[in-house]
C-alpha positions as a Markdown table, in Angstrom:
| # | Residue | x | y | z |
|---|---|---|---|---|
| 1 | Met | 70.1 | -119.2 | 35.3 |
| 2 | Gly | 70.8 | -122.9 | 34.7 |
| 3 | Lys | 68.8 | -125.5 | 32.7 |
| 4 | Leu | 65.2 | -125.2 | 33.7 |
| 5 | Ala | 63.3 | -128.4 | 34.7 |
| 6 | Leu | 59.6 | -128.4 | 35.5 |
| 7 | Thr | 58.1 | -131.3 | 37.5 |
| 8 | Lys | 54.3 | -131.7 | 38.1 |
| 9 | Thr | 53.4 | -132.3 | 41.8 |
| 10 | Arg | 49.6 | -132.4 | 41.6 |
| 11 | Leu | 46.4 | -131.1 | 40.0 |
| 12 | Ala | 43.7 | -130.3 | 42.6 |
| 13 | His | 40.8 | -127.9 | 42.9 |
| 14 | Gly | 41.4 | -126.5 | 39.4 |
| 15 | Ile | 45.0 | -125.6 | 40.1 |
| 16 | Trp | 48.0 | -127.3 | 38.4 |
| 17 | Glu | 51.0 | -127.3 | 40.7 |
| 18 | Gly | 54.7 | -128.1 | 40.0 |
| 19 | Val | 58.3 | -127.4 | 41.0 |
| 20 | Leu | 60.7 | -125.5 | 38.7 |
| 21 | Ser | 64.4 | -126.0 | 39.3 |
| 22 | Gly | 67.4 | -124.5 | 37.6 |
| 23 | Ala | 66.2 | -120.8 | 37.8 |
| 24 | Gly | 68.3 | -120.0 | 40.9 |
| 25 | His | 67.2 | -116.8 | 42.7 |
| 26 | Asp | 66.1 | -115.1 | 39.5 |
| 27 | Thr | 62.4 | -115.0 | 39.1 |
| 28 | Pro | 61.7 | -117.1 | 36.0 |
| 29 | Gln | 59.5 | -115.8 | 33.2 |
| 30 | Leu | 56.9 | -118.5 | 32.4 |
| 31 | Arg | 54.1 | -118.5 | 29.9 |
| 32 | Val | 51.0 | -120.7 | 29.8 |
| 33 | Thr | 49.1 | -121.1 | 26.5 |
| 34 | His | 45.9 | -122.9 | 25.5 |
| 35 | Gln | 45.2 | -123.3 | 21.8 |
| 36 | Gly | 47.9 | -120.8 | 21.1 |
| 37 | Lys | 46.4 | -118.1 | 23.3 |
| 38 | Leu | 48.3 | -116.7 | 26.2 |
| 39 | Leu | 46.7 | -117.1 | 29.6 |
| 40 | Asp | 47.3 | -115.2 | 32.8 |
| 41 | Gly | 50.8 | -116.1 | 34.1 |
| 42 | Pro | 51.4 | -118.7 | 36.7 |
| 43 | Asp | 51.9 | -117.8 | 40.3 |
| 44 | Leu | 55.5 | -118.3 | 41.4 |
| 45 | Gln | 56.9 | -118.6 | 44.9 |
| 46 | His | 60.6 | -119.1 | 45.7 |
| 47 | Asp | 61.5 | -121.8 | 48.1 |
| 48 | Pro | 65.0 | -120.7 | 49.3 |
| 49 | Asp | 65.6 | -123.9 | 51.3 |
| 50 | Gln | 65.4 | -126.1 | 48.2 |
| 51 | Asn | 66.4 | -123.3 | 45.8 |
| 52 | Val | 63.4 | -124.0 | 43.5 |
| 53 | Trp | 60.3 | -122.2 | 42.5 |
| 54 | Leu | 56.8 | -123.5 | 43.3 |
| 55 | Val | 54.5 | -123.0 | 40.3 |
| 56 | Ser | 50.7 | -122.7 | 40.5 |
| 57 | Ile | 48.5 | -122.4 | 37.4 |
| 58 | Ser | 44.8 | -121.7 | 37.9 |
| 59 | Ile | 42.8 | -123.3 | 35.2 |
| 60 | Pro | 40.1 | -120.9 | 34.1 |
| 61 | Ala | 36.6 | -122.4 | 34.4 |
| 62 | Arg | 35.7 | -121.1 | 30.9 |
| 63 | Leu | 38.4 | -123.5 | 29.4 |
| 64 | Ile | 37.0 | -126.6 | 31.0 |
| 65 | Ser | 34.7 | -128.1 | 28.5 |
| 66 | Asp | 33.9 | -131.3 | 26.6 |
| 67 | Gly | 36.8 | -132.8 | 24.6 |
| 68 | Val | 40.5 | -132.4 | 25.1 |
| 69 | Gln | 42.1 | -129.2 | 26.4 |
| 70 | Thr | 45.9 | -129.0 | 26.3 |
| 71 | Phe | 47.9 | -126.3 | 28.2 |
| 72 | Val | 51.5 | -125.7 | 27.4 |
| 73 | Ile | 54.0 | -124.2 | 29.8 |
| 74 | Ser | 57.1 | -122.5 | 28.3 |
| 75 | Asp | 59.9 | -120.1 | 29.3 |
| 76 | Ala | 60.6 | -116.6 | 28.0 |
| 77 | Gln | 62.5 | -118.1 | 25.0 |
| 78 | Asp | 59.4 | -120.2 | 24.1 |
| 79 | Asn | 61.1 | -123.4 | 25.1 |
| 80 | Thr | 58.4 | -125.9 | 26.2 |
| 81 | Leu | 58.9 | -126.9 | 29.9 |
| 82 | Gly | 55.8 | -129.0 | 30.2 |
| 83 | Ser | 52.2 | -129.4 | 29.4 |
| 84 | Phe | 49.0 | -130.9 | 30.8 |
| 85 | Thr | 45.8 | -132.1 | 29.2 |
| 86 | Leu | 42.3 | -132.2 | 30.5 |
| 87 | Met | 39.8 | -134.6 | 29.0 |
| 88 | Ser | 36.1 | -134.4 | 29.8 |
| 89 | Asp | 33.0 | -136.2 | 28.8 |
| 90 | Glu | 33.4 | -139.2 | 26.5 |
| 91 | Val | 36.3 | -138.8 | 24.1 |
| 92 | Met | 35.6 | -141.0 | 21.2 |
| 93 | Glu | 38.4 | -143.2 | 20.0 |
| 94 | Gly | 38.0 | -141.9 | 16.5 |
| 95 | Asp | 37.8 | -138.3 | 17.5 |
| 96 | Leu | 40.6 | -136.8 | 15.3 |
| 97 | Arg | 40.7 | -133.5 | 17.3 |
| 98 | Ala | 41.4 | -135.4 | 20.5 |
| 99 | Glu | 44.1 | -137.4 | 18.9 |
| 100 | Ile | 45.8 | -134.4 | 17.5 |
| 101 | Ala | 45.7 | -132.5 | 20.8 |
| 102 | Leu | 47.3 | -135.5 | 22.5 |
| 103 | Leu | 49.9 | -135.8 | 19.8 |
| 104 | Arg | 50.8 | -132.1 | 20.1 |
| 105 | Ser | 51.3 | -132.5 | 23.8 |
| 106 | Glu | 53.5 | -135.5 | 23.4 |
| 107 | Leu | 55.4 | -133.8 | 20.6 |
| 108 | Glu | 56.2 | -130.8 | 22.8 |
| 109 | Met | 57.5 | -133.2 | 25.5 |
| 110 | Leu | 59.7 | -135.0 | 22.9 |
| 111 | Lys | 61.0 | -131.7 | 21.5 |
| 112 | Gln | 62.1 | -130.7 | 25.0 |
| 113 | Ser | 63.8 | -134.0 | 25.6 |
| 114 | Phe | 65.6 | -133.8 | 22.2 |
| 115 | Arg | 66.8 | -130.3 | 22.8 |
| 116 | Arg | 68.1 | -131.3 | 26.2 |
| 117 | His | 69.9 | -134.3 | 24.6 |
| 118 | Cys | 71.5 | -132.1 | 21.9 |
| 119 | Ser | 72.7 | -129.5 | 24.4 |
| 120 | Glu | 74.3 | -132.2 | 26.6 |
| 121 | Gly | 76.1 | -133.9 | 23.7 |
């Protein structure tokens, strides 16, 4: 298995979709968490023509609520591959919880980029 890279393709009908490269033919072990709680795993489908995995994550309706909801996608070693955030209703500029959730999401993306940079150097 090579270096994993997850790219979002779309979010539609309550399903986040993306493409995972670098896993080869081995089925990747992915985890999705929301507020630190593990959700049902994503659906994975191998595309042998492109040698990538199509990733689908159904967003549970019970987790769609007012405010900011951040979902983190990681591999079996707990390396963050990506994340997505849902915001609903009016998120006030001064809402500290919303700001913290957005900062956490951005920090996870920065950590991933930094790890990639360190491993290449």
